[in-house]
Steps between C-alpha positions, in 0.01 A plus 500: 500500500656451843475787746825701500731500798721197435858480375366386160232768489603792727262774600606793280465841668570846354575777748474855365727726708845417641470690827505346849144366472586309184795333673301422814231340284755296303657383825162394640420314178830313505466410869133401491406222742283318247800377301382682187782538247498859374686689229502877538574761235529858626443789259607858561493810283848597622814298426579502874313306771410588863243774430490761776791341686719628216300806394324606822708416809720799587867468400613561858301193614725226370402258776140492375626424149677189627164320470595447135734218611194292591338591167807371317464167682145473367623582150767229525226236483536327159124537454523882520547725196520878466389686189623855565428786264174335393197726541161350577236640264761592238749216450270232644122520532258337743402262219867405450538407866172309508630293209818398688413482872254330733501799738593868471593711803515880481743668743536844341483717812360852520672688221360849523454762771189653648446871446438764766213651301584864578542808280852546364590132528628495141723806529862454395694379802216281632573127464390158623750368753502172305668676206778637719552159665514323163739767367752473782476120488583488129168372360535521119158664455599790728869528411450831320269673748619837631439658840594856586738450791615862484214599733563531872170373640312179411168358623429128513129434547442180697653326800545143380833326450528616137453862606769461766732337245464800269559748783801305628664469157462877452668555837788254459848636429662411166753295694224292662328446165826409325527189718165364369375358170314821412496554123798698373284767334316558829823511700638765266182711524481469880865603534393837354181524705428831673213355705539607862157437650260210450147508645329167560125560524248270672125562492439313825687489830822327604319189626344445156818551296563204268880494514667227703712564808835408339429756226413784737793415728740505204432862409625604843840352414566693177855636474413853394129556559316610814153357561250769599160417653248742651421392858132589469463281188626185669296544817223243477147633462242350741364250245845369406604479865187303591546263206863439587429447867241241405711316242837530678659446159872494581616601151273805494599597855866483394431700184341783698784488751762536224317794343453676833871447562576685177274785609709538817829510309703816449611522134875438465547752221537246219479628143161340427170475687240224477176646635230245593150649517172345612129587474549708186374447144588679177195665345672680211833530323577858400707575192725786400481698176677224309261228618736342752408402855583787734293427809252264658186596688444280806196456721518394862307181574330350803413136554154352541375145548304339216210261557750212497723671757776590254661840556483720191605860433271789423601851407478793739492867402873546567719538190866571437725548198819297463748628240633196306657453158454124468217269611486120513167333571502162674136448592446144377522281193262333257512189289483532122248297295648214296369422152227238515506469882194603713580814702329691780553865407381642831742283702784496247539121522419190295156373593567184706402277791800352688703554187249341260419752228123557473287561196360854545148397394447159662748559788610140448868399476663518159654157451879490532562871566622654826648808666738555791673795668400863470300444180291253706453680833614860444827673598535399864776350711871451446690257274450205734123559517480365147613153608184390685297677232671293229458180703125564531468531123714189439271300733205611285692392190571154643140457617378585150748256347360225722148586377612511136413871479800596285573608145544235232778644284560345157877553534609437862853391407788714634636534148177658373517799734868555429442484124223757532722737700792460258271587213340804666798633696831353381693726739338357810723465807527161672595454864850397395519827303387691809768335712759622248361854521495475879867395509594787267318755716667371816841511330440857384412599857796325658745744343338789687424318824129478418258205510445530125474752216174432318428488133217749460416465131364189330738563210796491740381170643462341158837632388662354811348166400629548143148529363357721231400863555125433496321614815280260687 
């Protein structure tokens, strides 16, 4: 049989995961310079596309979400299809995809959080930041989570952009939040919030903080929250100063400058305080008689240089207690193993080389199977970082096609995959269906001067599409 990649015999590719990486990969496949004709089917467990752009980007960051316009252009290609509400490993199996596609690309991200590994971490009132983010963004899986916002003091462990997002949302006024696409249930709960102080805790110094400069600058512009920084905690230690003088990294220099500017500020007497701390680590969460978080024990850190020159924290003998009633940990993320796909447990990623999935025993590529995005390289970078990552994997896919190192599916016709999905998940959501849901959400938001009002339950989405009541 002729090698696929022509109009008569297109290269059939399944992409598992409809987040940014999946779109970037589809775009690279469609625009490939080799003239290969490609048909792409994208599968996602949720009825809605966009992954973390919809469920992870903060609601007060609408500009970042505008990237979805470029994703919609990719989806407008007649050779693109979306099978939303179809779960890999449940509704379709690896064997199903191998029977219908020449290549399979996994873009499932890093779906779970890393733990702090300290006593008391599972006390009531201690949560992964990812759950809070998914809750306020209206992710159906987290729609019914509850967070005790009646407490006055909250700790957010971590100083990445997600940690700052959580702290900022807790410090926004109801009026500020009401102008966003935050989920209605979260807006209602945050209107009643009694949180008055949020502590953002970093284990290393200001020069090593992972948040970006726009994020740290933004917290200084909150309507009703003062930013509080201890001057001694943003003074660079000798090792950090030497490293920065050597690198002259402009972004890091600016970051330190912003933080030291906050330390010099006099609080304006706003009703909330966002306290940014550095060189401290939680070593224990302390509960009250009812088993709820009541305090956090912190240790003061100092930095040392590893053999590679990296600056890492180590604990001193100085401890302090911080009374808090709610804790969110944001200390990193991990990929989740997929059924039938080789996985590196210690790294939390699919075992791969330049996107080619490797057999765990032989370490040789598994024909026709690939990974891209966080599930390929780990949870690093911002949304745009996934584009070159996806392109690298697509180049591997095209090289393998040229060598004939692809799957030989018995049913590569477009109709075969659609028939399979209709049989297994009759309530699947197409891209046209999604565009209808999108228009309905935008219309619901328009009445209140908001970007959109999201559907936050799968049943609501199906009902809006006049489907049955079965969940996907």
